[in-house]
N, C-alpha and C positions, 0 to 999 in steps of 0.2 A: 272575647275576654279570656285571659289566661288564668287557669286555676293553679297558681304558683303555690308551692309549699311555703310555710312560714319561714322567712329568711333569718329570723332570730333563733339560730340553732345553738347558740353558745350560752343561753341563759342558765344552763345547768352549772356553770362555773360558780354561781352564787352558792350552790350546795357545797362546793369545795371550800369556799370562804367560811361557811358556817362550821364545817368539820374542823378546819384549821383553827378557828378562833374559839370554838367551844361555846359559841353563843347561838343557841338553837331556837328555831321558831316554834310557837305553840302547836301549829298544825302545818303539815306538808301534804301537798297533793302532787304525786308524780304520775303522769299518764303519757300515753303514746305507744307507738308500734315497736320501739327499740327495747325489747325485753332484756337484752344484755345490760344496758345501762340502768334500767329499773332495778334489776337484781343486784348489780354492783353497788348502787347507792344504798339499797336496803342493807346489804352486808356491812358497808362502811359505817352507816349510822347505828346499826345494831352493835357493832364493836365499840364505837365511840361512846354511845349513851348507855347501852345495856351492860357493857363491860365484858371481860373475857369469860366470866362465869355465867353471864346472861341472867343474873338474878333480877335485873331491872329491865327485862325485855319480855314482851308478850306478843305473839303472832296469831292472827286469825285468817284462815283461808276462807273467804266469803264473809257475808255479813253475820256477825254473831248476834245473840240475843242482846237487846239494848241494855238491859240491866247488867249483863256480864261485861259488856264493853265499858260502860260507865264505871262499874266496879273496878276494872283494871286501871282506868284513868284516875280514879280516886285513891288508888293504893300508893302510899308514900314510898320513896326509894329505900332500898335495903342498904345495910352496911353504911359506908361513908359517902356513898354517891349522892349527888344533888339532883340527878335527873333520872327519868324513867321513860322508856320508849314503848309505844303500843303501835303495831303495824297491822293494818287491815288490807288484805289484797282481794280485789275482785268483788267489792261490796255492791257496786252499782249505785251507790248513794248519790253520785254526781251525774247520773243519767236519768234516773227516775226520781220521784219525790223522796227525799231523805226524811227520816222520822223527825217530826217537829221538836220532839223532846231533845234530840241530839243537837239540833240547831240552837235551841235555847241553852243547852248545857255548855257547849264548847267555850263561849266567852267567860264562863265561870270556873272552868276546871283548874286544878292546882297548877301553879307556875312550874312545878317540878315535873309535870307530865307533858309528853310530846306525842301527838298522834300523827301517824303517816298513813295516808291512803294511797294505794297503788292501783291504778285502773288502766284498762286498754283505751277507753274512750270516755269523753265527758260531754255534757251539754252546758255550754257557757251561759245559758239562761237559767240554769239550775240554781236554786236558792242557796244550797250548801256550797256550791262552787264559788258564788259571789262572796259568801261569808269567809271562806278560806282565803280569798284574795285580800280581804281586809285584815284578817287575824294573823295569817301566816304567809306561806309561799306556795305558789302554783308553778309547776315546771313541766313543760312538754318535752319528753325525751323521745324525739322522733328520729327518722332516718337521717344519718349524718352525711355530709357532703364528701365526695371522693377524696379531696385533699386531706381532710381530717382523718378519714379511714386509712389512707395510705400511711400517714405519719404514725397513727396509733398501731397499725399492724407492723410497721418497721420497728417500733420500740418493743413490741411484743417479741419479735424475732431476735432483736438485739439482746434481750434478757436471757434468751435461750442460746446465745453465742452464735447466732446466724446473721448473715448479711444477705441483702437482696438489692438488685439494681432497680432503679425507678421504672424502667420499661417492663421488667419482670413483675414488679408490683402491680402495675397497670393491668397487665395480662392476668395476673392472679385475681384481681378484683372483678374483672369481667367474667371470670369463672365462678366466683363465690357469690356475687351479688352484694347487696349492701347490708344484709343482716349480720350484725356483729357476732351473734351466736354461730352462724354458719362460717364466718371468717375464722373464728377461733378454732372451730373443728378442723378446717382445712389447714390452718397453720400447724396445728399439732400433728397432723398426718405428714406434712412436709418436714417438720423437725425430726420426726421418727424415721422417715424414709431416707433423709440425707445423712443420718448417722454422724460420723466424725467430720464429714465435709462441712465447711462453714459457709459456703456460698450457695444460695438456692438459684437454680437456673430455670429458664423457660421450659426445658425438657422435663424437669421435675414436676412443674405445675401441670403440664400436659399429661404426664403419666399418672399423677396422683389425684388431681382435683376433678371431681365429677361435674357434669353439667348441672347447674342448679335450677330450681323451679322458675326463677325469673327469666333465665334463658329460654326455657320451654314455653313460658307464656309469651315471650317476645316472638318466638318462632310461630306460635299459634296465631298471633295477631298479624304476622307477616303473611301467613297463608290466607287469613281472612281478607287482607287488603288486596290480594290477587284474585279473590273470588273463589278460592279453593276451600269451600265450606267443609267438604268431607275430610280433607287433610287436617283442617283446624279442629274438627271434632275428634279426629284420631289422636291429636296431641292432648286434647282434653281428657279423653278416655285413658291415655297413658298416665296422666297426672293423677287421675282417680285410682288407677291401679297401684300407683306408688303411695296411695293413701294421703294425698295432699287435700286439704280441706277446701271445698268449693268456695267458702267465704274468703279464704286467703287468695284463691285464684282470682276471684272477683276484684279484690282490693288491688292485686297486682295488675290486672287488666286496666282498672281505672288509672293507676299510676302510669302505666305505659301510654295510655291515651293522653294523659295530661302532659307527659314528656313530648309526645308527638305534636300536640298542639303548640307547645312552646317552641319546638323545633321548626314547625311550619311557620310560625310567626317570625322566627329568626331568619329563615330563608326568604320570606317575603320582604324583610327589611334589608336584605343583601348583606347580612353579617358573614364574616369569614368563619372558618371552623373554630378558631380559638375563642372568638367573641361569642359564638353560638353555644359553645360548651359552657362558658361562664353563665350565659343567660338561662340555660336549661339545668345547670348545676350537675353536669356529668363530665367525664373526661373527654378530650378531643376524639379519642378512639371510639368511644361509645356514641358520641354525637354524630359521627360519620355514619354509623349503622342506623341511627334514628333518621338521618336525612334521607338515606336510601329508602327507608320504610315510609317516611312522610310523603314522599312523592306520589304514592298511590292513594293518598287521602286528600280530600278537600278540607279547608278550614271548617266549613259548616258541618261536615260529616263527623269530624273529631269532636266538635262542641256537642253534637247530638249524642255521640257515644258516651261522653262524660256525663251528660245529663241523664242518660238511661242508667248508667252505673249508679248514680246517686239515687235515682228513683227506685231501682231494684233494691239497693241497700236499705232504704227506708221501708220498703214493702216486706223485706225479710225480717227486719226488727219488729214490725207490726204484726208479724205472723200471717201475712197475706200471700207470701211466696216462699218457696224453698230455695236455699242457696244454690243447689244443683241445677234447678230449673232456670234460675236467673242467668247463670252462665250459658246454658244451652240457648236461651232466648237471645242473648247478645250475639252468639255465634251463628244463629240460623235465621234471624229476622231483622 
């Protein structure tokens, strides 16, 4: 069984339609691992609904007191505005049991008020999650595919007066990884480094862009596949020294094992590199690296690693295991 990512990665375009039309949902739930997109949409909705002076905008970092939240939603818009936006980030309402009073209130809140919840993860069995599906709009803003990232990054550079060849863009993305925050950071370095020169070359990427955490995790798993536990642990130690969160490392390991499983399946089906890249949702250059790595794993071992990642993730959330120990167990047992 392949643990494929949700292929519907363009649902966020509905958010653009709402921004363009000015017809806003009562409640939005934005969740997923792509923080750049979550922050971008928060800013766009804040400007569109809250206005330049933000008189009709309230933001809470974490779950506020329920009376405070409902009071904000009950507040009528100021000045000539017809809408008011309340954003709550990291409430956890859609992972644990949300306050029953909030669930009862949302269908009755003023039509002028709009609530946006921003979360890292959700439980789709959650009562509030299901209510938001009915009342408003739920959108997963997860990892974007390489083609989308390449086009977006090229447009980013174009606005800065820079050009880049497609081969150089592919090389750049192998250095940056898929995090849009990290890509923006590296693009800004390249823009500053190239100065008046308008074309970004491979040599610029080599000189400026540092190895990202995804590459380090890939190297760690490569050593694990070869039985070099000590070397894999050294890579892990280096990541901890760089203050990378063990929970993030665990998530990237699960993602890498998932890609390896899909790659292994593509190899067993006799796919060529182009078809395999589309199957795994990576570039042909990356899929070649995955193929080299996948040869050292059996299909059964990859399924087992993914299952262990999921079990450890659950144990961490339940407080039965530390995230640092979870990674160590994956690497040593």
